[in-house]
N, C-alpha and C positions, 0 to 999 in steps of 0.2 A: 554517420558517427557514432558511436559508442562511449556510454559513459565510464568517466574518466573520474572511478570513484574517489582515490583520495585526493583530488585535485576536489573535485565537488565535496567530500567531505568536510575538507579545511572554507570551503566558501558558504555551508549551510552553516557551519560552525560557527563563523563569525558575521554572519545574517542575524543567527538566532542567538547569541551573545548574551546570557544574563537578562531574557524573556520566559516565562513558566507560563505563559497565557496559550490552553491547547490549540484555542482556533489560528491561532497567529502561529504557532509552528508549524502546526500542521498546512495551514495555507503556503507557507516560506519552501517548506518542504517540497510541497506537490508543485511548485512554481517552478523549484528550480530544477526538479529531477524531470519535471515532461518537456523540461524545452533541452533537456541534454541528452539526450537520444534517441534519435531516429525510429526507434523500434518502439517505442512509448505513444499509445495510440489512446492512452485514456489514464490518468495518473493520479490519485485521489484516494478519501479517508473515510471509514466508516466508522460513525464513535459510536460507542457504547453507551444507549441510552435507558437500558431497563434490561435488566437480567432478561436473558437469552435475543437479544434484542440489538438489532446497529439500523443506525437514520444513517445518510448522506453529512457526508461533513464537505471542506474545502477540495477543489478537484481544476485538473485542467482538461480539458478534452469536452465532448459533446455528452451531452445527460447521462447520470446512470440511474440507477435504481435508488429510491427515496427510499425503501424498509430494508432492512435485509433481516431474517429471522436465521440465528445461530446454525437451526436444523438446514437450513439450505443454501445450495453451491456451494461456489469454491471460497467466498471469502467467508460464509457461516462454518466450514469446515477450519477454516485455518483461526476462527473465533474458538469455538467450540472444541477443539484438538492443541489450541497454543502450538500450533504445527507452522513451517513452510510451508505455504504450497504452491508446486512446481508445476502447473500442466502446460505441456507439451501442445496436447489437442484437444481445445473446451470441450469437443463435439464427444470426445470417449471420454468424458467426468461425470459421473451420474449425477443427475440435477442440477446441472450449468444452469443457471439463468444469464437469457440470453436479455440483460440491458443493452448493447446494441449488437445486432446481425453483421457486425464487420470485426467483432472479435475472435480473433483463431488461437492466442494461447496467452497465458494467465500467469503470472506470479501476485503471491497474497500472501502480507506478513504479519503477523501480531504486532498490536506497539503495548508496550508494558511502561508501566511510570514508575517510578524510582524505588516506591513497596513494591513492585514486581506484577500489581495488579493493571487486566488488559482490562484498555482502556479506548483501545476501536484494533482496525484494522489497516496496511497500506494494500490497496489496491491497482496492481501494474497491468494493464490488457495490451495487446499487441494484437495488429491486422495480418500476423505472420506465424505461419506453425514454428514451433519450436525457438520461439526466438528470445528464452531466457534458460539460464545454466547456474550452476555453481556458484560459477562468481556473480553475479547478480545478486543471488542469494547472499551469498559474505559479505559485496561490498554496501549491498540498502539495510542489512543486520546494521554493521558496524555502525550508518548515518543514523537508522532508528534510536540504539543502543544510546549513542551519545546527547543525541538531539534530546530525548523524553527522561533520558535520566533526573531533569531538575523538575521535571511536573509530581507534583502530589505530593 
């Protein structure tokens, strides 16, 4: 089953309506996304906690890396560049951080507050090669923009 992004967006917006706590929002989004798509093996957030540094936030799945600097891995690249990272094969990504040996592909999206400040990244890993595409980028970006536009 693949995520039905319009339906998922409606559900997440209904669940998060009026909420402005970042951790509560991240927890709800991670949970709903993770259970909406069988490709999603690990779904979660890394929060910006200091200049150039992120720590793990709410997630679903196995363990994740606890700390990720902006200069390392796919999550760091998304934070550093402010651009979505769509990685079809993590073995081809320079400096990929293997938090889980089962991860084969990954999508990471920057998360911004209402002022446009980076507050973290959404990281979704799959145990399948080339699991993600531009449809995922569009669907996930739309959800993140609407949910986190009330924060900050």
